[in-house]
C-alpha positions in Angstrom: 0.0 0.0 0.0 1.2 3.5 -0.7 1.1 5.8 2.4 1.4 9.6 2.9 1.7 10.5 6.6 2.0 14.1 7.8 3.3 15.0 11.2 3.8 18.3 13.0 7.5 19.2 13.3 10.4 18.9 10.9 11.8 15.4 11.1 15.4 14.8 9.9 15.4 12.9 6.6 17.7 10.3 8.1 14.7 9.0 10.1 13.3 7.6 6.9 15.5 4.5 7.4 14.0 3.9 10.9 10.4 4.5 9.6 10.1 1.6 7.2 12.1 3.4 4.5 9.6 6.1 4.0 10.8 9.3 2.3 10.9 12.4 4.6 10.2 15.8 3.1 9.6 19.1 4.8 6.5 21.1 4.0 5.4 24.7 4.9 4.0 25.3 8.3 6.5 23.0 10.2 5.0 19.8 8.8 7.0 16.7 7.7 5.6 14.4 5.0 6.5 10.7 5.1 5.7 9.0 1.9 6.3 5.6 0.2 5.2 2.0 0.0 4.5 -0.1 3.1 3.9 -3.9 2.7 0.8 -4.1 5.0 -1.1 -2.5 7.8 1.2 -4.1 10.4 4.1 -2.1 9.0 1.9 1.1 9.0 1.0 0.4 12.7 4.7 0.1 13.5 5.5 3.5 11.8 2.6 5.1 13.7 3.8 3.7 17.0 7.3 5.0 16.3 5.9 8.5 15.5 3.9 8.4 18.7 7.0 7.4 20.7 8.8 10.4 19.2 6.0 12.7 20.4 5.1 13.8 16.8 1.5 14.8 16.4 -0.3 13.2 13.5 -1.6 15.8 11.0 -3.0 13.4 8.3 -2.8 9.9 7.0 -3.6 8.9 3.5 -3.3 5.4 2.0 -3.8 4.1 -1.5 -4.2 0.5 -2.6 -6.1 -0.6 0.5 -9.5 -2.1 -0.3 -12.3 -0.9 2.0 -13.5 -3.5 4.5 -16.8 -5.0 3.3 -19.0 -5.8 6.3 -21.6 -7.6 4.2 -19.3 -10.4 3.1 -19.5 -12.7 6.0 -18.2 -10.6 8.8 -19.7 -11.7 12.1 -18.9 -8.4 14.0 -21.7 -5.8 14.3 -20.7 -2.5 12.8 -19.8 -0.9 16.1 -18.2 -3.9 17.8 -14.7 -2.7 17.5 -15.3 0.7 19.1 -17.4 -0.5 22.1 -14.2 -1.4 23.9 -13.0 2.2 23.7 -16.2 3.9 24.7 -16.7 5.4 28.1 -18.8 3.4 30.6 -22.4 3.1 29.5 -21.8 4.3 25.9 -21.8 2.0 22.9 -22.0 -1.3 24.9 -19.1 -0.6 27.2 -19.4 -2.5 30.5 -20.9 -0.7 33.6 -20.0 -3.1 36.4 -19.1 -6.6 37.3 -16.3 -8.7 36.1 -14.1 -7.0 33.5 -15.8 -3.7 34.0 -14.2 -0.3 33.6 -12.8 1.2 36.8 -15.2 3.3 38.8 -15.2 7.0 38.4 -13.3 8.8 41.2 
């Protein structure tokens, strides 16, 4: 897949080698563009984790060559199943109490 990732801050081009070989270019407004091919979403996840570890705020992320996930072709997950785990208590199916529940509010 082809990726274009923009982060706030000017990243030294030498970091491209440590970010899956992505090309690093500086843009106006103090933004760095990282662009190039990545083999899969696991590689993209690794790059995003590295950027997070460096404390660089994500400005934008564009990918090409990634087919959209089709929920009508046999997926057993309801459309919002993935996000329920990240919702605050009582929202979107997040647990309210009992085993495995979110910690109580202070």
